[in-house]
C-alpha positions in Angstrom: 169.2 -79.7 -84.8 171.6 -82.6 -84.3 171.3 -86.3 -85.2 169.4 -88.5 -82.8 171.7 -91.4 -82.2 171.9 -94.6 -80.2 174.1 -97.7 -80.1 172.4 -101.1 -80.1 172.5 -104.7 -81.1 170.8 -106.0 -84.2 168.3 -108.8 -83.9 168.5 -111.7 -86.3 165.9 -112.1 -89.0 164.3 -115.3 -87.5 164.1 -113.8 -84.0 162.7 -110.5 -85.4 159.9 -112.4 -87.3 159.1 -114.5 -84.2 158.9 -111.5 -81.9 156.8 -109.5 -84.3 154.3 -112.3 -84.8 154.2 -112.9 -81.0 153.7 -109.2 -80.3 150.8 -109.0 -82.9 149.1 -111.9 -81.2 149.7 -110.7 -77.7 148.6 -107.1 -78.3 145.6 -108.3 -80.4 142.9 -105.6 -80.6 144.2 -103.5 -77.7 144.0 -99.9 -79.0 146.2 -98.7 -76.2 149.2 -100.3 -77.7 151.1 -99.4 -80.9 153.3 -102.2 -82.3 156.9 -101.5 -83.2 157.5 -102.4 -86.9 159.5 -105.6 -87.3 162.4 -103.9 -89.1 162.9 -101.6 -86.0 163.3 -104.4 -83.4 166.7 -104.1 -81.7 168.4 -104.0 -78.3 169.5 -100.5 -77.2 172.8 -100.4 -75.2 173.2 -96.6 -75.1 170.8 -93.9 -76.1 172.9 -90.8 -77.0 170.2 -88.3 -77.9 170.7 -85.3 -80.1 174.4 -85.3 -81.3 176.5 -83.1 -83.6 177.3 -84.7 -86.9 181.0 -84.3 -86.1 180.6 -87.1 -83.4 179.6 -89.8 -86.0 183.3 -90.6 -86.8 184.4 -90.9 -83.2 181.3 -92.9 -82.4 182.0 -95.2 -85.4 185.5 -95.8 -83.9 183.9 -96.6 -80.5 181.6 -99.1 -82.0 184.5 -100.8 -83.8 186.7 -100.7 -80.7 184.2 -102.2 -78.2 182.6 -104.8 -80.4 183.6 -108.3 -79.4 182.1 -111.8 -78.7 179.1 -112.1 -76.5 177.6 -115.4 -75.4 174.3 -116.6 -76.7 171.5 -114.2 -76.1 167.9 -115.4 -75.8 164.5 -113.9 -75.4 163.3 -113.9 -71.8 160.0 -112.9 -70.1 157.6 -110.0 -70.8 159.0 -106.9 -69.2 156.7 -103.8 -68.9 158.6 -100.5 -68.5 157.9 -98.7 -66.3 156.2 -101.4 -64.2 153.8 -99.1 -62.2 152.5 -97.2 -65.2 153.7 -99.0 -68.4 154.9 -96.9 -71.3 156.4 -99.8 -73.4 155.9 -103.5 -73.8 159.3 -105.2 -74.0 160.7 -108.7 -74.0 163.7 -109.2 -71.7 167.0 -110.3 -73.3 168.9 -112.9 -71.3 172.6 -113.7 -71.6 175.9 -111.9 -70.9 175.7 -108.3 -72.0 177.1 -106.6 -68.9 180.7 -106.6 -70.1 179.8 -105.2 -73.6 177.6 -102.6 -72.0 180.4 -101.6 -69.5 183.0 -101.4 -72.3 180.7 -99.3 -74.4 180.0 -96.7 -71.7 183.7 -96.6 -70.7 184.5 -95.7 -74.3 181.6 -93.2 -74.6 182.5 -91.2 -71.5 185.6 -89.5 -72.9 183.3 -88.2 -75.7 181.1 -86.5 -73.0 178.3 -89.1 -72.6 177.2 -90.2 -69.2 175.5 -93.5 -68.5 171.9 -93.5 -67.2 171.5 -93.7 -63.5 169.1 -96.7 -63.7 170.3 -100.3 -63.9 170.7 -101.8 -67.4 167.8 -104.1 -68.3 168.5 -105.5 -71.8 165.3 -105.8 -73.8 163.6 -105.5 -77.2 160.7 -103.0 -77.3 157.8 -104.6 -79.2 155.0 -102.1 -78.5 154.5 -98.6 -77.1 151.5 -97.4 -75.0 149.6 -94.6 -76.6 149.8 -91.3 -74.7 147.1 -91.2 -72.0 146.1 -94.8 -72.6 146.4 -97.9 -70.4 146.8 -101.4 -71.8 143.7 -103.7 -71.4 145.8 -106.2 -69.5 149.4 -106.5 -68.3 149.1 -110.4 -68.3 150.3 -111.6 -71.7 151.3 -115.0 -73.0 155.0 -116.0 -72.8 157.1 -114.7 -75.7 158.8 -117.2 -78.0 161.8 -119.1 -76.6 164.3 -118.1 -79.2 168.0 -117.2 -79.6 168.4 -113.5 -80.5 170.7 -114.2 -83.5 172.6 -111.0 -82.8 175.7 -110.5 -85.0 176.5 -106.8 -84.9 176.9 -103.7 -82.7 175.4 -100.8 -84.5 175.4 -97.0 -84.4 171.9 -96.0 -85.4 170.4 -92.7 -86.4 166.7 -92.5 -85.4 164.5 -90.6 -87.8 161.2 -89.5 -86.1 157.8 -88.6 -87.6 155.5 -90.4 -90.0 158.4 -92.0 -91.9 160.1 -93.1 -88.6 163.0 -95.5 -89.2 166.4 -96.4 -87.8 169.3 -95.9 -90.1 172.5 -97.8 -89.4 175.5 -95.5 -89.6 178.2 -97.9 -88.5 178.2 -101.6 -87.9 180.8 -103.9 -86.2 180.8 -107.7 -86.0 180.5 -109.3 -82.6 182.5 -112.3 -83.7 
């Protein structure tokens, strides 16, 4: 079995703490929702899926090559994905990420990766809907108005299971 990989943006410590606290208040006692642990909050730019370990070095080079300045990123409104039958509770990310997203996918395609067909909606996932459950309400209080505090583009390995975690394999500064 390969490594489960994705490329994303880190979220600054202050924004992470604010998001986690907001999510805990917003979700409250709703048993249908499972909070994402604070340390796993991030913005996914490219989900790569199961990859051969030999791709880690070329993907590290891609992350280093495409990382560059992005304007200020801030938290936006609540964004349920998918809207008709929500699977995840997210907070939209506002700011200019389209150029970075396009550069990343242009660099990933020669390695055999194809971008998703749906439009890019930058967001931070803060809770997941439990299988077969429906959230008690889709109307939630507004998330905090905060800057994302993003400093790095990161190649992550996703470890699933009871000890689920995201392991950074490569990191490149956005400055």
